[in-house]
C-alpha positions in Angstrom: 21.4 7.3 -8.8 19.7 10.5 -7.4 17.1 9.6 -4.1 13.4 10.5 -3.6 12.9 14.3 -4.2 12.3 16.3 -1.1 8.7 18.5 -1.5 6.0 20.2 0.1 2.4 20.0 0.6 -0.1 22.5 1.8 -3.4 20.7 3.6 -6.5 22.6 3.5 -8.9 21.7 6.4 -12.0 23.0 4.5 -14.9 22.9 7.2 -12.1 23.3 10.0 -12.5 20.1 11.2 -9.1 17.8 11.2 -11.5 14.5 10.3 -13.3 16.6 7.7 -12.9 17.6 4.2 -9.5 18.5 3.1 -7.6 19.7 0.1 -4.1 18.7 -0.5 -1.6 20.5 -3.2 1.8 19.6 -4.0 4.8 21.9 -4.4 5.6 22.5 -8.6 2.1 20.0 -9.8 -1.4 20.4 -11.1 -2.8 18.2 -9.6 -5.5 18.6 -6.5 -5.9 15.7 -3.9 -9.2 15.7 -1.8 -9.6 12.9 1.3 -13.4 12.6 1.9 -14.5 10.9 5.2 -17.9 9.0 3.9 -19.5 10.7 6.8 -19.1 14.2 5.3 -19.7 13.3 1.7 -23.2 14.2 1.6 -22.8 17.5 3.2 -19.5 18.3 1.0 -20.3 17.0 -2.8 -21.2 19.9 -4.1 -18.6 21.6 -3.8 -17.0 22.3 -7.1 -13.9 20.1 -6.5 -16.5 16.8 -7.1 -17.3 18.2 -10.3 -14.7 17.5 -12.6 -12.8 14.6 -14.0 -10.7 12.3 -11.8 -9.3 9.1 -10.5 -10.4 7.8 -6.9 -9.7 5.5 -4.1 -12.6 4.3 -1.5 -10.4 3.0 1.2 -11.9 0.5 4.0 -10.8 -1.3 7.2 -8.1 -3.3 7.8 -9.1 -7.2 7.3 -8.0 -10.2 9.7 -5.0 -10.5 7.2 -4.0 -6.6 8.0 -4.9 -5.5 4.5 -7.6 -2.5 4.0 -10.0 -3.1 0.6 -9.6 -0.6 -1.9 -11.7 0.4 -4.7 -10.3 2.1 -7.6 -12.3 4.0 -9.9 -12.3 6.9 -12.9 -14.9 9.8 -13.5 -15.8 12.2 -16.0 -17.8 13.7 -13.1 -16.1 12.4 -10.0 -19.5 13.3 -7.8 -21.5 11.3 -10.0 -19.6 7.8 -9.2 -19.4 8.8 -6.1 -22.8 9.4 -5.5 -23.4 5.2 -6.6 -21.2 3.8 -4.8 -22.3 6.1 -1.4 -25.3 4.6 -1.9 -24.7 1.4 -3.2 -21.3 0.1 -1.5 -20.6 -0.4 2.3 -17.0 -1.4 2.9 -15.9 2.3 2.4 -15.2 5.0 4.8 -13.4 7.3 2.9 -12.6 8.3 -0.4 -9.8 10.1 -1.9 -9.7 11.8 -5.2 -7.6 13.2 -7.5 -8.4 15.9 -10.1 -6.6 18.6 -11.2 -6.5 22.7 -10.6 -6.3 23.8 -14.1 -7.1 22.0 -17.2 -9.1 19.0 -16.6 -8.1 15.7 -16.8 -9.8 13.8 -20.6 -11.5 10.3 -20.7 -8.2 9.1 -21.7 -5.9 10.1 -19.1 -8.2 9.1 -15.9 -8.7 5.5 -17.8 -5.3 5.2 -18.1 -4.6 6.3 -14.0 -7.0 3.9 -13.1 -5.5 1.0 -15.2 -2.0 1.9 -13.7 -3.3 1.9 -10.1 -4.9 -1.2 -10.9 -2.2 -3.2 -12.2 0.0 -2.2 -9.2 -2.5 -2.7 -6.8 -2.7 -6.1 -8.5 0.9 -6.8 -8.2 1.8 -5.6 -5.0 -0.9 -7.1 -3.0 -1.0 -4.8 0.4 -4.8 -4.6 -0.4 -7.6 -6.5 -1.0 -9.0 -5.2 -4.1 -12.8 -4.6 -4.4 -13.0 -4.1 -8.4 -14.4 -6.6 -10.7 -12.5 -6.5 -13.4 -8.7 -5.6 -14.0 -9.4 -2.2 -16.9 -7.3 -1.9 -20.0 -4.8 1.1 -20.6 -6.2 3.1 -23.3 -4.5 3.9 -26.4 -2.1 7.3 -25.7 0.4 8.8 -28.3 3.8 8.8 -26.5 3.9 12.2 -25.3 0.4 11.8 -23.7 1.6 8.9 -21.9 4.8 10.3 -20.8 2.9 13.4 -19.3 0.1 11.5 -17.5 2.9 9.0 -16.4 4.3 11.8 -14.7 1.1 12.7 -12.8 0.8 9.0 -11.7 4.8 9.6 -10.5 3.4 12.7 -8.3 0.2 10.5 -7.1 2.1 8.0 -5.8 4.5 10.2 -4.1 1.3 11.5 -2.1 -0.5 8.8 -1.2 1.8 7.3 1.3 1.7 11.0 3.1 -2.1 10.2 3.0 -1.9 6.7 4.6 -2.4 5.0 1.8 0.7 2.7 1.4 -1.3 -0.3 -0.6 1.0 1.1 -3.9 4.3 1.3 -2.0 6.5 -1.5 -3.3 9.4 -2.8 -0.7 12.6 -1.2 -1.9 15.6 -3.4 -2.3 18.0 -2.6 0.9 20.8 -0.2 0.4 24.5 -1.0 0.9 24.8 0.4 4.4 22.0 -1.3 5.1 21.8 -3.8 8.2 20.5 -7.4 6.7 19.0 -10.1 9.4 18.6 -13.8 9.5 15.9 -16.0 10.8 16.9 -20.0 11.5 14.4 -22.3 12.8 12.7 -25.7 12.3 11.9 -25.9 8.1 12.7 -22.2 7.7 15.5 -19.9 6.5 14.6 -16.2 6.0 16.6 -13.4 5.1 15.2 -10.0 5.9 15.8 -6.0 6.9 14.0 -3.0 8.7 11.7 -0.8 6.2 10.5 2.3 6.8 7.3 1.0 7.8 7.9 -2.5 9.5 10.3 -5.0 8.0 10.6 -7.5 4.8 11.3 -10.5 4.2 13.6 -11.4 1.0 12.6 -13.3 -2.0 13.7 -16.5 -1.9 13.1 -17.1 2.2 11.8 -20.6 3.2 8.8 -20.5 5.5 7.5 -23.6 7.5 5.4 -26.0 5.7 2.6 -26.1 8.4 1.7 -23.9 11.7 1.7 -24.9 14.9 -1.6 -25.9 16.8 -1.6 -22.3 18.8 -1.4 -20.4 15.6 -4.7 -21.7 14.0 -7.4 -18.6 14.1 -4.5 -16.4 15.1 -4.0 -13.4 12.9 -0.4 -14.1 11.8 -2.2 -17.4 10.4 -4.8 -15.4 8.2 -1.5 -13.0 6.9 -0.1 -16.5 5.9 -2.8 -17.9 4.0 -3.5 -15.3 2.0 0.2 -15.0 1.1 -0.1 -18.9 0.0 -3.4 -17.7 -2.1 -2.0 -14.3 -3.4 1.5 -16.3 -4.7 3.7 -14.3 -2.5 4.1 -17.3 -0.7 4.6 -20.8 -3.4 5.0 -24.2 -2.8 7.9 -25.4 -4.6 10.0 -28.7 -4.3 8.0 -29.7 -1.2 8.5 -26.2 0.5 7.0 -23.1 1.0 9.0 -20.3 -0.7 8.9 -16.7 -1.1 8.5 -15.6 -4.4 9.3 -11.6 -3.6 10.3 -9.8 -1.1 7.5 -8.6 1.3 6.9 -6.1 3.7 5.4 -6.9 6.8 4.4 -4.2 9.4 6.6 -5.7 12.5 9.4 -8.3 12.6 7.5 -10.2 14.7 4.6 -11.1 12.2 7.5 -11.9 10.1 9.1 -13.9 12.2 5.7 -15.8 12.8 4.6 -16.1 9.0 8.2 -18.0 8.4 8.3 -19.7 11.3 4.7 -21.1 11.8 4.3 -20.1 15.3 4.1 -16.9 17.1 7.7 -15.4 17.8 9.4 -12.4 19.1 11.0 -11.0 16.0 12.9 -8.6 17.3 15.1 -11.8 19.3 14.5 -14.1 16.3 16.0 -11.7 13.7 20.0 -11.5 13.8 22.9 -10.0 12.1 25.5 -12.4 10.9 27.3 -11.7 13.9 24.2 -13.4 16.0 23.2 -9.5 17.2 19.8 -9.8 17.4 17.5 -6.4 15.9 16.7 -5.6 19.8 20.2 -5.6 20.4 21.0 -3.6 17.8 17.9 -0.9 18.6 18.8 -0.9 22.3 22.1 0.6 21.1 20.8 2.8 18.4 18.7 4.2 21.5 21.6 5.0 23.5 23.6 6.8 20.9 
């Protein structure tokens, strides 16, 4: 099975400001990405890139549970929808838009992209969705769906490069990847390092309650949100991970499982009892 395909991107800093309007192109792709800070929208919205059809994501800051707030939408004329959100929605600081450099996306195609992104975000639970409804996929011919699904794949490959990880699945560890284990009071976990942090494997058990000192802590907020989202479920008197879940650090992963503050680099150990910290120290010397 082939791994990820390398690609080139070109980022044009349209206003000469690194934090201003940026246009993103990808090698061998007809799409065009637009990164627009809210503070620059009024000044740049009359540009031609905002006049076509497209899919857009409004991005807000991370909440107490560490997840950003996103709104996903579609439009036949992106500027019209963003004008409304600029006037009425307070939470967002940045808009990421995907349109095309050639033939425009039609209404059914942008509706399909919107539905697929909302489905993915709802399933992965790596963001707070501001969308009130779950849009349905429109009816497309097999050929049209294959074409727009290809456009979606290109979008999904670009979003992490643009700093949006909400649509990224937690990949299963490869055969040569080191597996770590954690044991504590009422908890037992399996995990592995990822490109963006540390993942806890499905089936891992979390402690049924947290210690008083963790109440009000960010890790407690993360834990409660995972329970609310169904990532951690109560079964047979235990709290069990229903799916693999990626945390930004091994310490947050350990704290959620153990119900207390924890140093994940020392708590997570391989099958021989060697800690993550020890492995990282050895690798740093190689």
